[in-house]
C-alpha positions in Angstrom: -46.4 14.4 -48.0 -43.4 12.5 -46.5 -43.3 14.8 -43.5 -47.0 14.3 -43.1 -46.6 10.5 -43.2 -43.7 10.7 -40.7 -45.8 12.8 -38.4 -48.7 10.4 -38.7 -46.4 7.5 -38.0 -45.0 9.2 -34.9 -48.5 10.0 -33.7 -49.6 6.4 -34.1 -46.4 5.2 -32.2 -47.1 7.6 -29.4 -50.7 6.6 -29.2 -49.9 2.9 -29.1 -47.3 3.5 -26.4 -49.6 5.6 -24.4 -52.5 3.1 -24.5 -50.1 0.2 -24.0 -52.1 -1.6 -26.7 -49.0 -2.5 -28.8 -45.3 -2.8 -28.4 -43.8 -0.6 -31.0 -40.3 -0.5 -32.3 -38.8 1.8 -34.8 -37.4 0.4 -38.1 -33.8 0.9 -37.0 -34.4 -1.1 -33.8 -36.1 -3.9 -35.8 -33.2 -4.0 -38.3 -30.7 -4.1 -35.4 -32.6 -6.9 -33.7 -32.9 -8.8 -36.9 -29.1 -8.5 -37.5 -28.4 -9.7 -34.0 -30.7 -12.6 -34.4 -29.1 -13.5 -37.8 -25.6 -13.3 -36.2 -26.8 -15.6 -33.4 -28.3 -18.0 -35.9 -25.2 -18.1 -38.0 -23.1 -18.7 -34.8 -25.4 -21.5 -33.8 -25.2 -23.1 -37.3 -21.4 -22.9 -37.0 -21.4 -24.5 -33.5 -23.8 -27.2 -34.7 -21.6 -28.0 -37.7 -18.5 -28.2 -35.5 -20.3 -30.4 -32.9 -21.7 -32.6 -35.6 -18.2 -33.1 -37.1 -16.8 -33.8 -33.6 -19.6 -36.4 -32.9 -18.8 -38.1 -36.2 -15.1 -38.2 -35.3 -15.9 -39.6 -31.9 -18.1 -42.3 -33.4 -15.3 -43.2 -35.8 -12.7 -43.3 -33.0 -15.1 -45.4 -30.9 -15.5 -47.9 -33.7 -11.8 -48.0 -34.3 -11.0 -48.5 -30.6 -13.8 -51.1 -30.3 -12.4 -53.0 -33.3 -8.8 -52.9 -31.9 -10.0 -54.1 -28.6 -11.9 -57.0 -30.1 -8.9 -57.9 -32.2 -6.5 -57.8 -29.2 -8.9 -59.9 -27.2 -9.1 -62.5 -29.9 -5.3 -62.6 -30.1 -5.1 -63.1 -26.4 -7.6 -65.9 -26.5 -5.7 -67.6 -29.4 -2.5 -67.3 -27.4 -4.0 -69.1 -24.5 
């Protein structure tokens, strides 16, 4: 029965390809594509996390520099 199902599946795939009615991929190709997409997604998540952390650090640095600049400017004004 398994051979019969495999033959039927193969016939359906060939028929779909022949008629151009459907794009057909075998299970191995689908699993491979899914794995590639998962890997890409995980890499994008990692990049997003790194960029998010970098942005947070830059915002903190900006606030610190802005505060130091304001403090230095106030000291200069007091000195005058």
